[in-house]
Residue, then its C-alpha position, 0 to 999 in steps of 0.5 A: x246088648x252091648x257088643x265089643x268091637x275090635x278094629x282100626x282107626x281108618x288112616x291112609x298110609x303115606x305112600x300115595x297108593x290110596x291103601x288105608x289101615x282098614x284095607x290092611x286090617x281086612x286083608x290081615x284079618x282074611x289071611x291071618x285072623x289076628x283080631x279073632x286070635x287075639x280075642x280068642x287068646x285073651x278072652x278071660x282078660x277082656x272079660x275081666x277088664x269089661x267087668x272091672x270097667x263096668x264095676x268102677x262106673x257103677x261104683x262112681x255112680x253110687x258115690x255120686x259122681x256125675x255121669x253126664x254122657x261118660x262111657x262106662x266102657x271106656x276105661x275097659x276099651x282103652x285097656x283092651x286097646x293096649x293089649x291088642x297093641x301088645x299082642x302085635x309087639x310081643x309077636x303073640x301070633x308067632x309064638x302061638x305057631x299060627x301058619x304063615x307067622x312070622x310073615x315074609x316081610x318080618x323075616x326080611x326085616x329081621x334080616x336086614x332086607x328093606x322094602x322101602x328107603x324109609x326103612x334104610x337102617x341096618x338091624x343086627x343079625x339077632x333081630x326078631x322077626x315081628x310080624x304085622x308091624x312094617x310102619x307101625x301105623x296098623x298097630x297104632x291104629x288098633x282100637x276097641x269100643x262097645x256099642 
């Protein structure tokens, strides 16, 4: 039976600490259950994406389109991946009232306090505290696939 996986592409952060997006994803999932919460909150949309993707793949097959190794879940996975990234951008964890969200890092960013020189640009006082977005690398590495 096919299984939907939600995760990240494991990429190194450039700060030479040896930390990767996989490490960060593990820590964040352990503490905040980001992907689990995303899956629960968007369960119906995810199911619809998978259903529509498979339906489209079957329709193409019946119309004679070549299927040479094409992944019938690829379109659905791309839509789910985009929803995961929007989940972070739209600050849905904070809107759900998840404990500890917004995070201290997000509150510091919104208040104009920076953790590093690379984030030296001052924010306006009405900046939103978007959690889980420090460098954007974690969010951009989010991915979905079916095995």
